[in-house]
C-alpha positions, 0 to 999 in steps of 0.5 A: 500500500505505501509504494502505492501511495508513492508511487509517483515519487518513487517513479520520478526518483529513481526514473530521473537518475536513471534515464539520466544514466541512460542517455549519457551512456548512449549520447554522452554527459555533454549532449545530455546537459544539453537536453535537459537545457534544451527541456528547461528552456520548452517549459519556460516557453510552453504555456501550456505544459507548464500548466499541466505539470503543474496541474498533474503535481497538484493531483498528486499533493491532493492525493496525499493532503486527501488521505491526510485529511480522511485520516485527520475526519476519522472517515475510517472503517472499524479496522482502520483502514483508509479509503482508497484514490483511485486517481485524481485529475486537473481540472478547470477548477482546481482537482477532482478526486475518485475515492472507493469507500469501502465497508465501513464510509460512505458518502455522509462520511465524507459530506460532514468532513467537508470543513476539515477535508477543504482544511487538508487541502487548502482549498477555496471549498470541496464538493462531495458527490456520490458517482452515477455509476457506482455508489461506492465511489465518493467523487470529491471535487477540491476547488482551487481557482473560483471563477466569477 
């Protein structure tokens, strides 16, 4: 479970140095530095790419903050198991998370703890809804950007 929760960080921590070493062995260190420099220039020059990366980075942070919020709001089973965060995706308003409720937790638990979840996610607001397809899946909208 711990590896699943930290999968993005582990992948980045192992993948970036590993990729750099593989690239350096294939092209040499000089070309590797040039390629990383070009990547940095593209990040600086292409705002859509920056927003895409920032949005997905916020999704990773939001998943961790939602888990922390669930623990602090006591949204767990009688055995102490937290709900499972299936995935989080960026939206225009912030992030949208899909949470699998284990037996013993429900959408009402999330509705009751909206204020705590909002605070835990550093958000402007949190909306909670039941999935239209599955009753055990909760859709949590973490609203960061309010539209006028």
